[in-house]
C-alpha positions in Angstrom: -5.5 10.9 -2.3 -7.7 8.9 -4.5 -9.3 8.3 -1.7 -6.4 5.9 -0.3 -6.1 5.8 3.3 -2.4 5.4 4.6 -1.3 3.7 7.8 2.3 3.5 9.3 3.2 1.2 11.8 6.2 2.2 14.0 8.3 0.6 16.5 11.0 2.2 18.6 10.0 5.3 16.5 11.2 4.5 13.1 8.4 3.2 10.4 8.6 -0.4 10.0 5.3 -0.9 7.9 3.2 0.9 6.5 -0.3 0.0 5.1 -2.2 1.9 2.6 -5.2 1.4 2.2 -7.4 1.4 -1.2 -10.8 0.9 -0.7 -11.5 2.5 2.7 -14.7 0.6 3.9 -14.0 -1.5 6.6 -16.3 -3.9 5.5 -14.1 -5.7 3.0 -12.5 -7.6 4.2 -9.3 -9.9 2.6 -9.6 -13.4 1.7 -6.6 -13.7 -0.7 -2.7 -12.1 -0.6 -0.2 -11.9 -2.9 3.4 -11.1 -2.1 5.5 -8.8 -5.2 8.9 -7.7 -4.7 10.2 -5.6 -3.6 8.0 -5.8 -0.7 4.8 -5.6 -1.4 1.8 -7.7 0.4 -1.6 -7.6 -2.3 -4.7 -8.0 -0.9 -7.8 -8.8 -2.3 -11.7 -9.1 -1.3 -13.2 -13.2 -2.2 -14.2 -10.7 -6.0 -10.1 -10.8 -6.9 -10.3 -6.5 -6.7 -7.2 -5.6 -4.7 -8.1 -3.9 -1.1 -5.8 -2.9 -0.1 -1.8 -3.2 -0.4 1.1 -3.9 2.7 4.9 -2.6 2.2 6.9 -4.2 3.8 10.6 -3.5 3.3 10.6 0.3 3.8 13.5 0.8 2.1 13.2 -0.7 -0.9 9.9 2.0 -1.1 10.5 4.6 -4.2 7.2 6.0 -5.3 7.8 4.7 -9.0 7.9 1.4 -7.4 4.4 1.5 -6.4 2.9 3.6 -9.2 3.8 0.8 -11.1 2.0 -2.1 -8.7 -1.1 0.3 -8.9 -1.8 0.4 -12.8 -0.6 -2.9 -12.5 -3.0 -3.6 -10.3 -5.8 -0.7 -12.8 -5.2 1.7 -10.6 -4.5 5.8 -10.6 -1.2 6.5 -9.3 0.1 8.2 -6.5 1.8 11.6 -6.4 5.3 12.0 -4.5 2.9 14.2 -1.7 0.3 11.3 -1.0 3.8 9.7 0.3 4.9 11.9 1.8 4.7 10.6 6.0 6.2 7.8 4.8 9.0 9.6 3.3 9.7 11.2 5.9 9.5 8.5 7.9 
């Protein structure tokens, strides 16, 4: 998964949101956020580098629209297997 980390949040046994950590370093902090449709919030560090993507509209999530966003950010795409747990939830 390109060293990305995926965290899924559940409420009453149902997935409600997810966070794709792009840097996997606890020292990185969000300095600014940008909302992107459909249902993404991108966190940027102080230098303007994307460090994470919050996925807030799971019902609208597709591998295609997430990979389009990653490409627009200059990052490598995910494979379907990388999102398997989230797509199954």
